[in-house]
N, C-alpha and C positions, 0 to 999 in steps of 0.2 A: 372368836366370836364376841362382839361387843353389845352390850344392851344399854339403849338409850332411854332415859326416863322422860316422857312427855307429860307435861302437866295437863290434868283434865280441863277441858274449856269450861268456863263458868256457865251456869244454866241461863242467865240473862242474856249472854252473848248468843247462845244457841237459840233461844226464843226470839230474839231480834232477828237472826238470820232466817229463821223459819217463817216468820212474818214478813220479811222482805221477798223471800222466794214465793210465798203465797201471793203477795201483791203483784209480782211480776206474772205469775201464772194466770191470775185472773185477768190482767190486762191483755195478755196474748190470747187467752180463750175469748175474751170479749171481741177483740178485733176479729179473729177467725169467724166467730158467730156472725159478726156484722157482714163478712164477705159471703158467707154460706147463705145467709138470710137473703143478702142482695141477689144472689143468683137465682134464688127461688122465685124473685118477683119478676123474673124475665117476662112473664105473660102480661104484666101491666104495660109493657112497651109495644108499641106497634111495630112490627119488623119493616112494614112499608115506610113509616116515617118516625124513625128511631130518636129524632132530635126533639120531638114533641113531648113535653112532660105531661104525664097522665093526671087527669082532673083530681083523682082521689089524693095524689101526692100534693098538688097545689092547695087543696082543702087542709092537709096537714100542716102546710106551710103557713097558711093564713091563720089557722088557730094556734100557732106557736108551738106546736108538738115537736117540730123538726126545723132545723135552720137551713138556708139556702144551700150552704156547703154540704149538709149531709144529703140533700135532695140530689146535688151535682154528683156525689160519690154514689148514691144509689142508682142514678141513671147510667153512670159509667159501667158499673158493675152489671146491671140488668142488660145493657146493650152487649156487652163481652160475653154474656151467658147465651146469647143467640148464636154465637160462632160455633163452629164444630169443635170437637174435642182436640183436634190437632192444632187447631188456630187459637183456642182459648188460652188465657194467661195461665201460667203454671201456678199462680197464686191460688187458683180455685182448688187445685189438687192439694197443695200445701195446707190451705185452710181447712178442708175437710179431713185431711190426716191429723191436723192438730186437734180438732174437736173429737174425733173418734178416739185418739191417743188419750185425751183428757178424761173422756167418759170411761175408758177402759181402767185408767189409773184410779179413778174415783170409786169405780166399782171394786177394784182390788184392794184399795186402802183398808177395808174393814176386814177382808178375808186373810190378808197376810200377817203373819206372826209378827208381834213387836220385837221379839228378841230373836237373835241368832244363836243356835247352838254350834258350837265348834268343837272339835276333837283334835287334840294335839297328838302328832305322831313323830316320834323322834327316831332317827336312824343312826345307829352307832358306827363310828368310823373304824377301819380296820385297826386291829391292835387294842380296842378297848373291850372291857368285859361287858357283857350283856347281862343286865340284872334278871335273874330267874325267879319266878314265883315259887313259893314253897309248895311242895307236893303233899297230898293227904291221901291216905288210903282209906277206901270205904269198903265195909263189909256188906255183901248182899245176903239177904235172907231167903 
């Protein structure tokens, strides 16, 4: 059995990696949130005339709160939300699962222990002596 010594990573590189992972997580959750939020705005779209942009959305566009590209994305998502579950894009299910997973992970972040307790168990090979613990006699009264 050989033992390899692995140098401990520097704290700065660990913190940098954690920040990068947090940035990626925030980006993914933001995208998933946008999709789920868009599906919930399906009622804004008239199913009889799905290509018509709702007045409230046009007001948001006029005020500069959203861009034309964001309105078009929102409209595509809301129109797709009118489809049956069988016909709806799989992205709806993925986005909702991502959001639920992120919420569960954040809820568990404070509950989980920060350190992991490990116990080492060694098994002796045949022919090796097993270390015995000393015995002590105790008198009962």
